[in-house]
TORNU-12829 format. One record per residue (C-alpha): z, y, x negated; chain; residue in one letter. Coordinates in steps of 0.5 Angstrom, whole numbers. Each point is the difference from the previous one (the first is absolute). Layout:
@w Z, v Y, u X, unit A, code A
...
***
This chain:
@w 171, v 228, u -224, unit A, code M
@w 5, v -6, u -2, unit A, code T
@w 0, v -7, u 2, unit A, code G
@w 5, v -3, u 4, unit A, code P
@w 5, v -5, u -3, unit A, code Q
@w 4, v -5, u 5, unit A, code Y
@w 2, v -5, u -6, unit A, code S
@w 5, v 0, u -5, unit A, code S
@w 1, v -4, u -6, unit A, code C
@w 5, v -4, u -4, unit A, code V
@w 3, v -1, u -7, unit A, code K
@w -3, v -6, u -3, unit A, code P
@w 7, v -3, u -1, unit A, code A
@w 1, v 1, u 8, unit A, code D
@w -7, v -3, u 2, unit A, code Y
@w 1, v -6, u 5, unit A, code V
@w -6, v -4, u 3, unit A, code A
@w 0, v -2, u 7, unit A, code T
@w -1, v -6, u 3, unit A, code S
@w -6, v -4, u 1, unit A, code S
@w -5, v 3, u 6, unit A, code D
@w 1, v -7, u 3, unit A, code A
@w 7, v 1, u 0, unit A, code V
@w 0, v 7, u 3, unit A, code I
@w -5, v -2, u 5, unit A, code A
@w 5, v -6, u 2, unit A, code L
@w 6, v 5, u 1, unit A, code W
@w -4, v 5, u 3, unit A, code L
@w 3, v 5, u -5, unit A, code N
@w -5, v 6, u 0, unit A, code L
@w 6, v 4, u -2, unit A, code W
@w 0, v -4, u -7, unit A, code E
@w -7, v 1, u -1, unit A, code A
@w -1, v 7, u 1, unit A, code T
@w 7, v 2, u -3, unit A, code D
@w -3, v -4, u -6, unit A, code Y
@w -7, v 3, u 0, unit A, code M
@w 3, v 7, u 1, unit A, code L
@w 6, v 0, u -4, unit A, code H
@w 1, v -6, u -5, unit A, code R
@w -7, v -2, u -3, unit A, code K
@w -2, v 6, u -4, unit A, code L
@w 4, v 1, u -7, unit A, code V
@w 1, v 7, u -3, unit A, code C
@w -4, v 1, u -6, unit A, code L
@w 3, v 7, u -2, unit A, code G
@w -5, v 4, u -2, unit A, code S
@w -5, v 1, u -6, unit A, code A
@w -1, v 6, u -5, unit A, code H
@w -4, v 2, u -6, unit A, code P
@w 3, v -2, u -7, unit A, code D
@w 5, v 6, u -2, unit A, code P
@w -1, v -1, u -7, unit A, code S
@w -8, v 0, u 1, unit A, code G
@w -1, v -6, u -5, unit A, code A
@w -2, v -5, u 5, unit A, code Q
@w -5, v 4, u 4, unit A, code H
@w 2, v -4, u 7, unit A, code R
@w 5, v 0, u 6, unit A, code L
@w 7, v -3, u -1, unit A, code L
@w 4, v -3, u 5, unit A, code A
@w 6, v 3, u 2, unit A, code S
@w 6, v -2, u 5, unit A, code P
@w 0, v 7, u 3, unit A, code D
@w -2, v 0, u 7, unit A, code A
@w -6, v 4, u 2, unit A, code G
@w -7, v 0, u 2, unit A, code D
@w -5, v -2, u -6, unit A, code I
@w -7, v 3, u -1, unit A, code C
@w -6, v -4, u -1, unit A, code A
@w -7, v 2, u -1, unit A, code I
@w -6, v -5, u 1, unit A, code G
@w -6, v -2, u 4, unit A, code R
@w 0, v -3, u 7, unit A, code V
@w -3, v -7, u -1, unit A, code I
@w 1, v -3, u 7, unit A, code S
@w 4, v 2, u 7, unit A, code F
@w 4, v -5, u 4, unit A, code E
@w 1, v 3, u 7, unit A, code P
@w 4, v -3, u 6, unit A, code P
@w -6, v -2, u 4, unit A, code S
@w -1, v -6, u -5, unit A, code I
@w 7, v -3, u 1, unit A, code K
@w 0, v -6, u 5, unit A, code S
@w 7, v -1, u 5, unit A, code F
@w 5, v -1, u -2, unit A, code P
@w -1, v 3, u -7, unit A, code D
@w -2, v 6, u 4, unit A, code S
@w 7, v 2, u 1, unit A, code I
@w -1, v 4, u -7, unit A, code D
@w -5, v 5, u 2, unit A, code N
@w 0, v 4, u -7, unit A, code D
@w -6, v 3, u -2, unit A, code F
@w -2, v -3, u -8, unit A, code S
@w -4, v 3, u -5, unit A, code F
@w -1, v -3, u -7, unit A, code N
@w -1, v 5, u -6, unit A, code I
@w -3, v -2, u -7, unit A, code L
@w 4, v 3, u -6, unit A, code L
@w -3, v 2, u -6, unit A, code R
@w -1, v -5, u -5, unit A, code P
@w 2, v 0, u -7, unit A, code D
@w -3, v 6, u -4, unit A, code D
@w -1, v -5, u -6, unit A, code D
@w -5, v -4, u 4, unit A, code A
@w -6, v 5, u 1, unit A, code P
@w -4, v -4, u 3, unit A, code V
@w 4, v 0, u 6, unit A, code L
@w 1, v 6, u 5, unit A, code S
@w 4, v 1, u 6, unit A, code D
@w -7, v -1, u 4, unit A, code D
@w -2, v -7, u 1, unit A, code P
@w -5, v 2, u 5, unit A, code Y
@w -5, v 2, u -6, unit A, code S
@w 4, v -3, u -5, unit A, code D
@w -3, v -7, u -1, unit A, code V
@w 5, v -2, u -6, unit A, code A
@w 5, v -1, u 5, unit A, code W
@w -3, v -7, u 3, unit A, code Q
@w -2, v -2, u -7, unit A, code G
@w 7, v -1, u -3, unit A, code I
@w 5, v -6, u 2, unit A, code P
@w 5, v 2, u 6, unit A, code E
@w 6, v 0, u -5, unit A, code D
@w -3, v 5, u -4, unit A, code Q
@w -1, v 5, u 6, unit A, code R
@w 7, v 0, u 1, unit A, code I
@w 2, v 0, u -7, unit A, code R
@w -4, v 6, u -1, unit A, code R
@w 3, v 4, u 6, unit A, code V
@w 7, v -2, u -2, unit A, code R
@w -2, v 3, u -7, unit A, code Q
@w -2, v 6, u 3, unit A, code G
@w 4, v 7, u 1, unit A, code Y
@w 2, v -2, u 7, unit A, code Q
@w 1, v -8, u -1, unit A, code G
@w 7, v 0, u 1, unit A, code E
@w -1, v 1, u 7, unit A, code L
@w -3, v -7, u 1, unit A, code V
@w 4, v -3, u -5, unit A, code T
@w 6, v -5, u 2, unit A, code E
@w 6, v 3, u -1, unit A, code Q
@w 7, v -3, u -3, unit A, code P
@w 4, v -3, u 5, unit A, code G
@w -4, v -1, u 6, unit A, code M
@w 2, v -6, u 5, unit A, code P
@w -5, v -6, u 2, unit A, code E
@w -4, v 2, u 5, unit A, code P
@w 0, v -3, u 7, unit A, code R
@w -7, v -3, u 0, unit A, code E
@w 0, v -2, u -7, unit A, code A
@w 0, v -7, u -3, unit A, code S
@w 1, v -3, u -7, unit A, code G
@w 5, v 5, u -2, unit A, code G
@w -6, v 6, u 0, unit A, code V
@w 4, v 7, u 1, unit A, code R
@w -6, v 4, u -1, unit A, code Y
@w -7, v 0, u 3, unit A, code Q
@w -5, v 5, u -2, unit A, code P
@w -3, v 4, u 6, unit A, code Y
@w -8, v -1, u 0, unit A, code T
@w -6, v 3, u 4, unit A, code S
@w -7, v -4, u 0, unit A, code S
@w -6, v 3, u -3, unit A, code M
@w -7, v -2, u 0, unit A, code F
@w -5, v 1, u -5, unit A, code F
@w -8, v 1, u 2, unit A, code D
@w -4, v -1, u -6, unit A, code P
@w -6, v 4, u 4, unit A, code V
@w 4, v 6, u 1, unit A, code R
@w 4, v -1, u -7, unit A, code G
@w 6, v 2, u 4, unit A, code A
@w 6, v -3, u 3, unit A, code S
@w 3, v 1, u 7, unit A, code G
@w 6, v -2, u 4, unit A, code T
@w -1, v -7, u 3, unit A, code A
@w 3, v -3, u 6, unit A, code A
@w -2, v -7, u 1, unit A, code P
@w 0, v -3, u 7, unit A, code V
@w -1, v -8, u -1, unit A, code P
@w -1, v 0, u 8, unit A, code L
@w -6, v 3, u -1, unit A, code L
@w -2, v -3, u -7, unit A, code D
@w -1, v 8, u -2, unit A, code K
@w 3, v 5, u -4, unit A, code R
@w 0, v 7, u 2, unit A, code F
@w 0, v 5, u -6, unit A, code V
@w 1, v 8, u 0, unit A, code W
@w -3, v 4, u -5, unit A, code Y
@w 3, v 7, u -3, unit A, code R
@w -7, v 3, u 3, unit A, code D
@w 3, v -2, u 7, unit A, code G
@w -5, v -6, u 1, unit A, code S
@w 2, v -6, u 3, unit A, code L
@w -4, v -7, u -2, unit A, code Q
@w 1, v -7, u 1, unit A, code T
@w -1, v -6, u -4, unit A, code Y
@w 1, v -8, u 1, unit A, code P
@w 7, v -2, u -3, unit A, code L
@w -4, v -5, u -4, unit A, code T
@w -3, v 6, u -4, unit A, code Q
@w 4, v 1, u -7, unit A, code P
@w 3, v 6, u -2, unit A, code G
@w 7, v 1, u 3, unit A, code E
@w 6, v 2, u -4, unit A, code Y
@w 6, v 3, u 1, unit A, code T
@w 3, v 6, u -3, unit A, code V
@w 8, v 2, u -1, unit A, code P
@w 2, v 5, u 5, unit A, code V
@w 6, v 4, u 2, unit A, code L
@w 2, v -1, u 7, unit A, code H
@w 2, v 6, u 4, unit A, code C
@w 2, v -1, u 7, unit A, code E
@w 1, v 6, u 6, unit A, code C
@w 5, v -2, u 4, unit A, code E
@w -1, v -2, u 8, unit A, code G
@w 6, v 0, u 5, unit A, code S
@w -1, v -7, u 3, unit A, code R
@w 5, v -3, u -4, unit A, code I
@w 5, v 5, u 1, unit A, code N
@w -1, v 1, u 7, unit A, code D
@w 1, v -7, u 1, unit A, code V
@w 6, v -1, u -4, unit A, code F
@w 3, v 6, u 4, unit A, code N
@w -1, v -4, u 6, unit A, code V
@w 3, v -7, u -2, unit A, code V
@w 5, v 4, u -3, unit A, code D
@w 3, v 2, u 6, unit A, code Q
@w -1, v -6, u 5, unit A, code L
@w 5, v -6, u 0, unit A, code P
@w -1, v -5, u -5, unit A, code G
@w -2, v 5, u -5, unit A, code G
@w 3, v 4, u -6, unit A, code G
@w 4, v -1, u -6, unit A, code A
@w 6, v -3, u 3, unit A, code G
@w -4, v -6, u 2, unit A, code C
@w 0, v -2, u -8, unit A, code K
@w 8, v 0, u -1, unit A, code K
@w 1, v -7, u 2, unit A, code H
@w -3, v -6, u 2, unit A, code W
@w 3, v 0, u 7, unit A, code Y
@w -2, v 7, u 1, unit A, code T
@w -7, v -2, u -2, unit A, code S
@w 0, v -5, u 6, unit A, code V
@w 3, v 5, u 5, unit A, code L
@w -6, v 5, u -2, unit A, code C
@w -5, v -6, u 1, unit A, code F
@w 2, v -2, u 7, unit A, code L
@w 0, v 8, u 1, unit A, code A
@w -7, v 1, u -2, unit A, code R
@w -2, v -7, u 4, unit A, code L
@w 3, v 3, u 6, unit A, code L
@w -3, v 7, u -1, unit A, code T
@w -7, v -2, u -2, unit A, code L
@w -4, v 2, u 5, unit A, code P
@w 3, v 7, u 0, unit A, code M
@w 0, v 0, u -8, unit A, code T
@w -8, v -1, u 1, unit A, code L
@w -1, v 5, u 4, unit A, code G
@w 3, v 5, u -4, unit A, code F
@w -3, v -2, u -6, unit A, code V
@w -7, v 0, u 3, unit A, code A
@w 1, v 7, u 2, unit A, code E
@w 3, v 2, u -7, unit A, code A
@w -6, v -4, u -3, unit A, code W
@w -5, v 3, u 4, unit A, code A
@w 2, v 8, u -1, unit A, code K
@w 1, v -1, u -7, unit A, code A
@w -4, v 5, u -5, unit A, code R
@w -4, v -3, u -5, unit A, code D
@w 0, v 2, u -7, unit A, code G
@w -5, v 5, u -2, unit A, code N
@w -2, v 3, u -6, unit A, code Y
@w -1, v 7, u 3, unit A, code H
@w 7, v 0, u 1, unit A, code D
@w 1, v 1, u -8, unit A, code A
@w -7, v 3, u -1, unit A, code M
@w 1, v 7, u -3, unit A, code E
@w -5, v 5, u 3, unit A, code G
@w -6, v -3, u 4, unit A, code N
@w -5, v -5, u -1, unit A, code G
@w -1, v -8, u -1, unit A, code E
@w 1, v -5, u -5, unit A, code L
@w -6, v -4, u -2, unit A, code H
@w 0, v -6, u -5, unit A, code V
@w -1, v 3, u -7, unit A, code G
@w 4, v 7, u 1, unit A, code D
@w 5, v 2, u -5, unit A, code L
@w 7, v 1, u 3, unit A, code V
@w 7, v 2, u -2, unit A, code L
@w 5, v -4, u 4, unit A, code V
@w 7, v 2, u 0, unit A, code R
@w 5, v -5, u 4, unit A, code G
@w 6, v -5, u -2, unit A, code R
@w -1, v -5, u -5, unit A, code W
@w 2, v -7, u 2, unit A, code A
@w -1, v -8, u -1, unit A, code Y
@w -2, v -3, u 6, unit A, code D
@w 4, v -7, u 0, unit A, code A
@w -2, v -2, u 7, unit A, code G
@w -7, v -3, u -2, unit A, code H
@w -2, v -2, u -7, unit A, code Q
@w 4, v 5, u -4, unit A, code G
@w -4, v 7, u -2, unit A, code H
@w 2, v 7, u -1, unit A, code N
@w -3, v 5, u 5, unit A, code E
@w 1, v 7, u 2, unit A, code V
@w 4, v -1, u 7, unit A, code H
@w 0, v 5, u 3, unit A, code A
@w -6, v 5, u -2, unit A, code V
@w 3, v 7, u 2, unit A, code R
@w -6, v 4, u -3, unit A, code T
@w -7, v -1, u -2, unit A, code I
@w -5, v 5, u -3, unit A, code Q
@w -7, v -1, u -2, unit A, code K
@w -2, v 3, u -7, unit A, code I
@w -7, v 3, u 0, unit A, code P
@w -5, v -3, u -4, unit A, code E
@w -3, v 5, u -3, unit A, code P
@w 6, v 4, u -1, unit A, code P
@w 1, v 7, u 3, unit A, code A
@w 1, v 6, u -5, unit A, code T
@w 6, v 0, u -3, unit A, code G
@w 1, v -8, u 1, unit A, code Q
@w 1, v -5, u -5, unit A, code P
@w -6, v -5, u 0, unit A, code A
@w 1, v -8, u -1, unit A, code L
@w -1, v -1, u -7, unit A, code P
@w -5, v -5, u -2, unit A, code P
@w 1, v -8, u -1, unit A, code P
@w 3, v -1, u -7, unit A, code G
@w 3, v 7, u -1, unit A, code S
@w 6, v 1, u -4, unit A, code D
@w 6, v -2, u 5, unit A, code P
@w 3, v 7, u -1, unit A, code T
@w -6, v 3, u 4, unit A, code K
@w 1, v -4, u 6, unit A, code F
@w 8, v 1, u -1, unit A, code E
@w -2, v 8, u 1, unit A, code T
@w -4, v -2, u 6, unit A, code F
@w 5, v -4, u 3, unit A, code Y
@w 6, v 5, u -1, unit A, code R
@w -4, v 6, u 2, unit A, code T
@w -2, v -3, u 7, unit A, code W
@w 7, v -4, u 1, unit A, code C
@w 4, v 6, u -2, unit A, code E
@w -3, v 5, u 4, unit A, code L
@w -1, v -4, u 6, unit A, code A
@w 7, v -1, u 0, unit A, code G
@w 2, v 7, u 0, unit A, code Q
@w -3, v 0, u 7, unit A, code A
@w 5, v 1, u 6, unit A, code P
@w 1, v -6, u 5, unit A, code P
@w -3, v 1, u 6, unit A, code D
@w 4, v 4, u 5, unit A, code H
@w 0, v 5, u 6, unit A, code D
@w -3, v 7, u -1, unit A, code P
@w 6, v 4, u -2, unit A, code G
@w 5, v -6, u -1, unit A, code Q
@w 1, v -1, u -7, unit A, code P
@w -1, v -8, u -1, unit A, code P
@w 7, v -4, u -2, unit A, code A
@w 1, v -4, u -7, unit A, code G
@w -5, v 5, u -4, unit A, code M
@w 0, v -1, u -7, unit A, code T
@w 1, v 6, u -5, unit A, code S
@w -7, v 1, u -1, unit A, code A
@w -2, v -1, u 7, unit A, code Q
@w 5, v 5, u 2, unit A, code A
@w -3, v 5, u -5, unit A, code R
@w -7, v -1, u 3, unit A, code T
@w 3, v 1, u 7, unit A, code Y
@w 3, v 6, u -2, unit A, code A
@w -6, v 3, u -3, unit A, code N
@w -4, v -2, u 7, unit A, code Q
@w 5, v 5, u 3, unit A, code Q
@w -2, v 6, u -4, unit A, code L
@w -3, v 5, u 4, unit A, code P
@w -6, v 0, u -5, unit A, code Q
@w -1, v -7, u 2, unit A, code H
@w 0, v 1, u 7, unit A, code R
@w -5, v 5, u 2, unit A, code W
@w -5, v -1, u 6, unit A, code Q
@w -5, v 5, u -3, unit A, code A
@w -2, v -1, u -7, unit A, code H
@w 3, v 5, u -5, unit A, code P
@w -8, v 2, u -2, unit A, code D
@w -1, v 2, u 8, unit A, code L
@w 7, v 3, u 1, unit A, code D
@w 1, v 4, u -6, unit A, code G
@w 7, v -3, u -2, unit A, code C
@w 1, v -2, u -7, unit A, code A
@w 3, v -6, u -1, unit A, code A
@w 5, v -1, u -6, unit A, code A
@w -2, v -3, u -6, unit A, code D
@w -1, v -7, u 0, unit A, code L
@w 5, v -4, u -4, unit A, code L
@w -3, v -4, u -5, unit A, code T
@w 2, v -3, u -7, unit A, code I
@w -6, v 0, u -5, unit A, code T
@w 4, v -3, u -6, unit A, code G
@w 6, v 0, u -5, unit A, code A
@w 1, v 2, u -7, unit A, code E
@w 2, v -4, u -4, unit A, code P
@w -3, v -6, u 4, unit A, code A
@w 3, v -5, u -5, unit A, code D
@w 8, v 0, u 0, unit A, code V
@w 3, v -4, u -6, unit A, code N
@w 7, v -3, u 1, unit A, code R
@w 1, v 1, u -7, unit A, code Q
@w 0, v 8, u 1, unit A, code L
@w 5, v 0, u 5, unit A, code G
@w 0, v 5, u 6, unit A, code D
@w -7, v 3, u 0, unit A, code T
@w -2, v 7, u 3, unit A, code R
@w -6, v 0, u 4, unit A, code L
@w -5, v 5, u 3, unit A, code T
@w -3, v -2, u 6, unit A, code V
@w -6, v 4, u 3, unit A, code T
@w -4, v 0, u 7, unit A, code G
@w 0, v 5, u 6, unit A, code T
@w 5, v 2, u 5, unit A, code G
@w 6, v 0, u -4, unit A, code F
@w 6, v 4, u 3, unit A, code T
@w 7, v 2, u -2, unit A, code P
@w 5, v -5, u 1, unit A, code G
@w -5, v -6, u -1, unit A, code A
@w 3, v -7, u -2, unit A, code S
@w -3, v -5, u -4, unit A, code V
@w 0, v -8, u 0, unit A, code V
@w -2, v -5, u -4, unit A, code V
@w 0, v -7, u 2, unit A, code T
@w -2, v -7, u 0, unit A, code A
@w 5, v -1, u -3, unit A, code P
@w 4, v 6, u 1, unit A, code T
@w 1, v 5, u -6, unit A, code L
@w 5, v 6, u 1, unit A, code A
@w -3, v 7, u 0, unit A, code V
@w 4, v 6, u -2, unit A, code T
@w -1, v 8, u -1, unit A, code G
@w -6, v 1, u 5, unit A, code V
@w -2, v 7, u -1, unit A, code T
@w -7, v 2, u 4, unit A, code V
@w -3, v 5, u -5, unit A, code Q
@w -6, v 1, u 5, unit A, code S
@w -4, v -3, u 5, unit A, code S
@w -4, v -4, u -5, unit A, code T
@w 6, v -2, u -5, unit A, code R
@w 7, v -2, u 0, unit A, code L
@w 4, v -3, u -5, unit A, code I
@w 6, v -5, u 0, unit A, code C
@w 3, v -5, u -5, unit A, code T
@w 0, v -8, u 1, unit A, code V
@w 6, v -4, u -2, unit A, code Q
@w -3, v -6, u -5, unit A, code V
@w 5, v -5, u -3, unit A, code R
@w -2, v -5, u -5, unit A, code T
@w 2, v -5, u 6, unit A, code T
@w -5, v 3, u 4, unit A, code T
@w -5, v -5, u 3, unit A, code A
@w -7, v 1, u -3, unit A, code L
@w -6, v 1, u 4, unit A, code G
@w -4, v 5, u 5, unit A, code V
@w 4, v 5, u 5, unit A, code R
@w -3, v 4, u 6, unit A, code D
@w 2, v 7, u 0, unit A, code L
@w 2, v 4, u 7, unit A, code T
@w 1, v 7, u 1, unit A, code V
@w 3, v 2, u 7, unit A, code T
@w 1, v 8, u 2, unit A, code N
@w 6, v 2, u 4, unit A, code P
@w -5, v 0, u 6, unit A, code D
@w -1, v -7, u 0, unit A, code G
@w -7, v 0, u -3, unit A, code A
@w -1, v -6, u -5, unit A, code S
@w -5, v -2, u -5, unit A, code A
@w 0, v -6, u -4, unit A, code T
@w -4, v -2, u -6, unit A, code R
@w 0, v -7, u -2, unit A, code L
@w 0, v -3, u -7, unit A, code R
@w 2, v 7, u -3, unit A, code T
@w 5, v -2, u -5, unit A, code L
@w 0, v -6, u -5, unit A, code T
@w 7, v -2, u -3, unit A, code V
@w -2, v -2, u -7, unit A, code T
@w 5, v -3, u -6, unit A, code D
@w -4, v 2, u -7, unit A, code L
@w 4, v 1, u -6, unit A, code P
@w 2, v 7, u -3, unit A, code I
@w -3, v 1, u -7, unit A, code I
@w 5, v 5, u -3, unit A, code R
***
C-alpha cells in the first residue's frame, strides 16, 4: 500500500507567502488559496540518513531528495472530522508520533503512557531530550527556513506538540483533548479506555511529536476546478490589470464557480491512514510504528517539520516476532537503537511499492528491484507449500558473516571471506553506506565465497553493510557486517 501525494514542495529560497485570508476572500481568489496550500506552503527538507562515520549515532540531514524513515509511538490523531469550515478544505488525516528521546536520559522512554517521568520535567527539557535522540534531526529547525505565514515576532520554528494528561490514581498518562464548551477534558489511555476529567483538574502537559499527514484529495480537487474556470490560473498574477480582469471574471461567474466547487468539495476523498498501512489492522494510541514519507517544513502555519505526505505505515510488533529486533530499553547504548532503526528502516525500504499483479512498479530503488525479482522466482510463487507437493526449493540465500569483520585502511585492499547459504557461481558482492569497490568475487561453495575489498587511506571510517546477489536476482543483505578502522601498524 502507498498513500497518495497530491502536494509538492518548494526549495527554501523559492518560498513566497500568500496574501492574508481576508484579502483572498475579498478578491474571491480561491485559486490563490488552493495553489498556495497545494504547491507552495511546504518547503522541501530533503532526507535524513544515519551518520556514515558511525561516530555520532544519529540521523544527519541530507539535501538528497527522497522519503525519510521515522520510528515512533503514536500519541494522538487529528482526523478531518474535527475541522470546521472553511479549514475543512484541508481534509488530510494526521497523526503524531513521539520519537525516542536521548538515550543518555534513562528515566525517559518513548512511552509517556506508562512513563511518569515525562510530565515531571519542564517543556523545554522535553523537546531538548527528543532533539538529542537518534532521530532528533527530524524535529529540529533546518538552516534557511523562511518565516512561516502565521508566525509573528520573527519566530521561524514552533515545535509541534500533543497534549497529555497524567492521572495519579492510575499512575499513567493518556492522550488529552480539552473541550472548553463542556468544561471537560477527554483522555484516551493505551488500554483503550476513555475517561473524562474537569478542566480544572491539574495534570495536563505536552510532549514534542513529529506530525504526520496522510493526504486527502479536497484541496487538489478544488484547485483543479478553479484552475479551469474563468478568473483562475497563474496568468491572473502576471500584471495588476490581469488581476483586475480575473477578479471581474470571478465575480461574473461566481454562481457557476460555487456550484462546481461544491460538487468537488462533496466528492473529495478524505485522507485515511489505511491508504498507507502495510498489512491489515488499526492504529491505536501507544502503537510503535515505522513511517515513511516526504520530510517537509510547513510554512503555512507556525512553522514546524512534518512528514507530508505519509507514503507507508508499518506497525512494529511488541514483543517482536522470532528473528525481529526488539526495541532497546531506555538508557541503552545509542548503538543498540541505531541497529534497531537501521534494521527496520532499511529492510522495510526494500519492499517494492504497491503495484498491480504482473506489472513491475515504476521508480523502484535497486534494493526494491532485487526484492521484486526475488518475489518472481518459482520457489517463491508456489500455490501449494513445498512441504505438501514434494518440490524442493533452492537453498535460501543468507549471509552469516565476513572475515575479517574489521578492515584497516592502513593495510589497503583486503581479501574477504563471506559465509552464508545459497551462493551460486556468478554471484556479486556490494559493500555500501558508503560504497566500497569489490573485485575478484569467487564462489567456492554454496556456503562460502571470497572477494577483495578496495580500501584506501582516505576511505571513510565506520560500519558498512554487505549484499550478495545471485545471477537469478536473489539477494541477501547483512547490516553492519564490516567496520573500516584506522589502526597504526606496528612494524
